[in-house]
C-alpha positions in Angstrom: -79.4 59.6 -3.1 -80.3 55.7 -4.0 -80.8 57.2 -7.7 -77.8 58.9 -7.9 -75.8 55.8 -6.6 -77.3 53.2 -9.1 -76.4 55.6 -12.2 -72.6 56.1 -10.6 -72.5 52.2 -10.3 -73.8 51.5 -13.8 -71.2 53.8 -15.3 -68.4 52.0 -13.9 -69.6 48.8 -15.0 -69.9 50.4 -18.7 -66.4 51.2 -18.5 -64.9 47.9 -17.2 -67.1 45.9 -19.9 -65.9 48.0 -22.6 -62.5 47.0 -23.9 -60.0 49.8 -23.8 -59.1 49.0 -27.6 -62.7 49.9 -28.5 -62.4 53.3 -27.1 -60.1 56.1 -28.7 -58.3 57.9 -25.9 -60.2 61.2 -26.2 -63.5 58.9 -25.5 -62.0 57.2 -22.3 -61.1 60.6 -20.9 -64.8 61.9 -21.6 -65.9 58.8 -19.8 -63.7 59.4 -16.8 -64.6 63.1 -16.7 -68.4 62.1 -16.8 -68.0 59.6 -14.2 -66.0 62.3 -11.8 -68.9 64.8 -12.3 -71.5 62.3 -11.3 -69.5 61.4 -8.1 -69.2 65.2 -7.3 -73.0 65.3 -7.7 -73.5 62.4 -5.5 -71.1 63.6 -2.9 -72.9 67.5 -2.9 -76.4 65.5 -2.5 -75.1 63.1 0.2 -73.7 66.3 2.3 -76.8 68.2 2.0 -78.7 65.3 3.1 -76.4 64.9 6.1 -76.4 68.5 7.0 -80.3 68.2 6.8 -80.1 65.3 9.2 -77.9 67.0 11.5 -80.0 70.0 11.7 -83.0 67.9 12.5 -80.8 66.3 15.3 -79.8 69.7 16.8 -83.3 71.2 16.6 -84.8 67.8 18.5 -82.0 68.2 21.1 -82.9 71.8 21.8 -86.6 71.2 22.0 -85.7 68.4 24.3 -83.9 70.4 26.6 -86.6 73.3 26.7 -89.3 70.5 27.2 -87.2 69.5 30.5 -87.5 72.9 32.0 -91.5 74.3 32.8 -91.5 78.0 32.5 -94.1 80.4 34.1 -93.8 83.9 34.7 -95.6 87.1 36.5 -95.7 90.6 35.5 -96.7 93.4 37.8 -97.4 97.3 37.1 -98.0 99.7 40.1 -98.8 103.4 39.7 -98.4 105.1 43.4 -98.9 108.3 44.9 -96.5 108.9 47.8 -96.5 111.5 50.4 -95.4 112.2 53.8 -92.8 113.7 56.3 -89.2 113.0 56.4 -87.1 114.9 59.0 -89.8 117.4 59.3 -89.9 118.0 55.7 -93.1 117.2 53.8 -93.1 115.5 50.6 -95.1 114.6 47.7 -94.4 112.5 44.8 -97.5 111.3 42.6 -98.3 109.3 39.4 -95.2 107.2 39.8 -95.1 103.8 37.8 -92.8 100.8 38.3 -93.1 97.2 37.2 -91.8 93.9 38.4 -91.2 90.6 36.1 -90.6 87.3 37.5 -89.5 84.3 35.4 -90.0 81.0 37.4 -88.1 77.8 36.0 -88.9 74.1 37.2 -87.1 70.9 36.0 -87.6 67.5 37.0 -84.0 65.8 36.5 -85.2 62.0 37.8 -87.2 60.7 40.5 -84.8 62.1 43.1 -83.8 65.3 41.9 -85.6 68.6 41.0 -84.1 71.9 40.2 -86.4 75.4 40.7 -85.2 78.9 39.8 -86.6 82.7 39.3 -85.2 85.3 37.5 -86.5 88.9 38.6 -86.5 92.5 37.5 -87.9 95.4 39.2 -87.5 98.9 37.7 -89.3 102.3 37.4 -90.8 103.0 34.0 -88.4 105.4 31.6 -85.0 104.1 33.3 -83.5 102.8 36.5 -84.1 104.3 39.7 -81.3 106.0 41.5 -82.3 104.1 44.7 -80.5 101.1 44.0 -79.5 98.4 46.3 -75.9 97.1 46.8 -77.1 94.1 49.0 -77.1 90.8 47.2 -80.0 89.6 49.1 -82.6 92.2 47.5 -81.1 92.5 43.9 -83.9 92.1 41.6 -86.3 93.3 44.1 -85.1 96.6 44.9 -86.3 99.2 42.4 -83.2 99.2 40.0 -82.4 98.6 36.6 -83.9 96.4 33.7 -81.5 93.6 34.4 -82.6 90.2 35.7 -81.0 88.7 38.6 -81.1 85.2 40.0 -83.3 85.3 42.9 -84.0 81.7 43.5 -81.7 78.8 42.0 -81.8 75.4 44.1 -81.8 71.7 43.7 -84.0 69.2 45.8 -82.7 65.8 46.4 -84.6 63.2 47.9 -82.0 61.2 50.2 -84.9 59.3 51.4 -88.8 59.9 50.5 -88.9 61.6 53.5 -85.5 63.6 53.8 -84.8 66.0 51.2 -81.9 68.4 51.1 -82.2 71.8 49.4 -79.1 73.5 48.0 -78.3 76.6 46.4 -80.2 80.1 46.5 -83.2 79.2 48.7 -86.8 79.9 48.1 -86.8 82.6 51.1 -88.9 85.6 49.6 -92.7 86.4 49.4 -93.5 84.0 52.4 -96.3 83.4 54.6 -97.6 86.7 56.0 -97.7 87.9 52.0 -100.1 85.3 50.6 -103.5 87.2 51.2 -102.4 90.5 50.0 -100.8 89.2 46.9 -103.7 86.6 46.2 -101.1 83.7 45.9 -100.6 80.0 47.4 -97.4 79.7 49.8 -94.4 80.8 48.0 -91.6 80.6 50.5 -90.4 78.2 53.5 -90.0 81.3 56.0 -92.6 83.8 57.3 -92.0 87.1 55.7 -91.6 88.9 59.0 -88.4 87.0 59.7 -86.9 86.8 56.5 -87.8 88.1 52.9 -84.8 88.2 50.2 -82.6 86.2 48.4 -80.5 83.6 51.1 -77.7 81.0 49.7 -77.2 77.9 51.9 -78.4 74.5 52.3 -81.4 73.0 54.1 -82.2 69.4 55.4 -86.1 68.7 55.5 -88.0 66.0 57.3 -91.5 65.1 56.5 -93.2 63.3 58.8 -96.8 62.4 58.7 -97.9 65.5 60.6 -94.7 67.5 61.3 -92.3 68.9 58.9 -88.9 70.0 60.4 -86.0 71.9 58.9 -82.3 72.5 59.7 -80.5 75.4 57.8 -77.2 76.9 57.0 -76.4 79.7 55.1 -74.0 82.9 54.5 -75.1 86.3 54.9 -71.8 87.8 54.2 -68.3 86.4 53.4 -64.9 88.2 52.9 -63.7 88.3 49.2 -60.9 90.4 48.2 -61.3 92.4 45.1 -57.7 91.8 43.9 -56.8 88.5 45.6 -60.4 87.0 45.9 -60.5 83.7 48.2 -56.5 83.5 48.5 -56.4 86.9 50.5 -56.2 87.0 54.3 -59.4 88.2 55.9 -57.3 89.9 59.0 -59.7 88.5 61.4 -63.0 89.3 60.1 -65.5 86.6 60.7 -68.1 85.6 58.1 -71.8 86.2 58.7 -73.1 82.6 59.3 -76.8 81.8 59.6 -78.1 78.7 61.4 -81.9 78.1 61.8 -84.4 75.5 63.0 -88.0 75.4 61.9 -91.0 73.0 62.7 -94.3 73.2 61.0 -97.7 71.5 60.9 -101.5 72.3 61.4 -103.9 72.3 64.3 -106.2 69.2 64.6 -109.3 71.3 65.3 -112.4 69.9 63.5 -114.1 72.5 61.2 -111.2 74.8 61.6 -110.5 74.8 57.8 -107.0 74.5 56.2 -104.3 76.2 58.6 -100.6 76.4 59.1 -98.4 76.9 62.1 -94.7 77.5 61.9 -92.0 77.9 64.6 -88.7 79.4 63.7 -85.5 79.7 65.6 -82.2 81.5 64.0 -78.9 82.1 65.1 -76.7 84.4 63.3 -72.9 85.2 64.0 -70.7 88.0 62.6 -72.6 90.8 61.7 -70.2 93.3 60.0 -69.8 96.9 59.6 -67.4 99.3 58.1 -64.4 100.0 60.4 -63.3 103.3 61.9 -59.8 102.5 60.5 -60.9 101.2 57.1 -62.2 98.0 55.9 -64.9 95.8 57.6 -65.1 94.7 61.1 -67.4 92.6 63.3 -69.6 94.2 65.8 -71.9 91.2 67.3 -74.3 88.4 66.7 -78.1 88.0 66.7 -81.0 85.4 67.6 -84.4 85.5 66.5 -87.7 83.5 67.5 -90.8 83.6 65.5 -94.3 82.0 65.6 -96.8 82.1 62.7 -100.1 80.9 62.2 -102.6 81.3 59.3 -106.1 79.8 58.6 -108.3 80.0 55.4 -111.8 79.7 55.1 -112.0 79.7 58.8 -114.8 77.5 60.3 -116.4 77.3 56.9 -116.5 81.1 56.6 -115.1 83.2 53.7 -112.7 84.8 56.1 -108.8 84.0 55.9 -106.5 85.4 58.4 -103.0 85.2 59.6 -100.7 86.2 62.8 -97.1 86.5 62.9 -94.9 87.2 66.0 -91.1 87.7 66.4 -88.3 88.4 68.6 -84.9 89.6 68.3 -82.1 89.5 70.8 -78.7 91.3 69.7 -75.2 90.5 71.3 -73.2 93.5 70.8 -69.5 92.7 71.0 -68.7 96.5 72.1 -67.0 97.4 68.9 -67.7 100.6 67.2 -68.1 100.5 63.6 -69.1 103.0 60.8 -72.5 102.8 59.0 -75.0 104.9 56.7 -77.4 105.2 59.4 -79.8 107.6 57.9 -79.4 106.2 54.3 -78.2 109.5 53.1 -74.7 108.6 51.9 -72.9 109.9 55.5 -71.1 107.2 57.3 -71.2 107.7 61.1 -70.0 105.7 64.3 -72.5 103.1 65.2 -73.0 100.0 67.2 -75.0 96.8 67.1 -78.6 97.6 68.6 -78.4 97.5 72.2 -81.6 96.0 73.4 -84.1 93.3 72.6 -86.8 94.1 70.0 -90.1 92.6 68.8 -92.5 92.8 66.0 -96.0 91.4 65.2 -98.2 91.2 62.1 -101.9 90.7 61.8 -103.9 90.3 58.6 -107.4 89.3 57.3 -109.3 89.0 54.1 -112.7 88.5 53.3 -113.7 86.9 50.0 -116.9 88.6 49.1 -117.1 86.8 45.9 -114.6 84.5 44.2 -113.3 87.5 42.0 -113.6 90.1 44.6 -111.7 90.3 48.0 -111.6 92.9 50.7 -108.4 93.2 52.9 -106.3 94.6 55.9 -103.2 94.2 57.6 -101.5 95.7 60.5 -97.9 95.5 61.6 -95.7 97.0 64.6 -92.2 97.2 65.5 -90.5 98.1 68.5 -87.7 100.7 69.0 -84.9 97.8 68.5 -86.9 95.8 66.0 -84.7 94.3 63.2 -85.1 91.3 61.1 -83.9 89.8 57.6 -86.9 91.0 56.0 -86.6 93.4 53.0 -90.1 93.4 51.5 -88.9 95.9 48.6 -92.0 94.9 46.6 -93.7 97.8 48.2 -91.0 100.9 48.7 -91.9 101.3 52.3 -90.3 98.0 53.4 -93.2 97.9 55.8 -92.3 94.8 57.9 -89.1 96.4 59.0 -91.1 99.5 60.1 -90.2 100.7 63.8 -93.8 102.0 64.4 -97.1 101.4 63.4 -98.3 100.3 59.6 -102.0 99.9 58.3 -102.5 98.4 54.8 -106.0 98.6 53.6 -106.5 96.7 50.0 -109.2 95.2 47.4 -108.6 92.6 44.8 -110.5 92.1 41.6 -110.0 89.1 39.9 -110.4 89.6 36.2 -110.2 85.8 35.4 -107.9 83.0 36.5 -104.7 84.6 35.4 -104.7 88.4 36.4 -106.2 90.7 38.8 -106.3 94.2 39.8 -105.5 95.4 43.4 -106.2 99.0 44.7 -105.0 100.2 48.3 -103.8 102.6 50.8 -100.9 102.0 52.9 -100.2 104.2 55.9 -96.8 103.9 57.8 -96.4 105.9 61.1 -92.7 105.6 62.0 -91.6 106.0 65.9 -88.1 105.7 65.6 -85.6 105.9 62.6 -83.4 103.5 61.0 -85.9 101.0 60.1 -84.4 97.7 58.4 -80.8 98.2 59.9 -79.2 96.5 62.9 -77.2 99.2 64.0 -77.5 102.8 65.5 -75.7 105.4 67.1 -74.4 104.1 70.4 -76.8 101.2 69.6 -79.9 103.3 70.3 -82.4 104.4 67.5 -83.5 108.1 67.6 -87.1 108.9 67.9 -89.1 110.6 65.1 -92.4 111.9 64.0 -91.9 110.8 60.2 -94.5 109.2 58.2 -95.8 107.8 54.8 -98.6 107.4 52.5 -99.3 105.4 49.5 -102.6 105.3 47.5 -101.8 102.8 44.5 -103.1 100.6 41.9 -101.4 97.2 40.8 -102.2 95.2 37.7 -100.8 91.7 38.0 -100.6 89.1 35.2 -99.4 85.3 35.7 -98.7 83.2 32.9 
């Protein structure tokens, strides 16, 4: 560019020092044309160099944006062999494959602010399953299509070094009670027996030296008219509001090993169901209590274990709604569950070697058991079961990033409607259904 500019300047000087009387008109026009050509060439070279600088700046800006987001992921592929009994009829469905993809995002905005997100997809091989979920809390987790759903998207902001506010789609899935079987560190705030799925809300966390407490508020459902949106009248329908208080710490017992104790109290108001006259109606409220404890390398051994307890107290308003209780697409009159329910889950894993682990989990749910757990990573949704579940598994770690897990899951249902908060006349019916799955899973983390 400097060379072209010097040539143009010299040409201009040559014309200025030449006397017009020493040049013919034709020669003068030629000189002017030559000068115009050199100016056009100079402008072209200058524009090309400017475009190159702009491209470099755009690339650097784009790369800087990517560098602000730390990505990680997990790809899980499972083959299952399912059999059992449903409504007195035997079923068998073998050699069924599905996959799950999780893309995790993390970005430190500044010393006080951090963003965390997760995109997730779960699907059967060869296409989407016909068993798709309409509920927002399990999108991306239910066996569905190849679409990615936002399972987590939240911001942590430090009001003070000890007080943090978390707002957005919360870390509320794959929580304590799932760590051992899936061979992961803690991935969620809340015990899976009480809540396992996507949740939108705001949480205040205070971290003291030995105790962490949390106050939470979220929305389980809010009315939004398909035509008028937020400007529509809700016709007296209350939103499903969720309030929670949590406290966690560890037991100061010498030699016990790493442990975690969590107490949970949750109040949910405004459960909804279909109305007998069309639209939606409120059918009551719920209260939940939970206690969770886990211990790794207990007393210096290779044994890891956990115990999770939960209690559910429904408060029906007596309103009769309409619900798909049997899951067959047929709606019938229902009420909120009529009595208190409970559940417990215990699990243990013995790490034979660093790369080989054996585990067993058992959980039981009573006739009126209900929680916000929608563990659709396994098709049985075992933590919602009204009955008994036996889960045996073995893990072989290929290396730090990948493992193979084989297992046998047996679910013995005592009552129908596992996972629902309503039933005909509020009382789940007895059943002798059962479910078996012999499976193998390959899991890669990157």
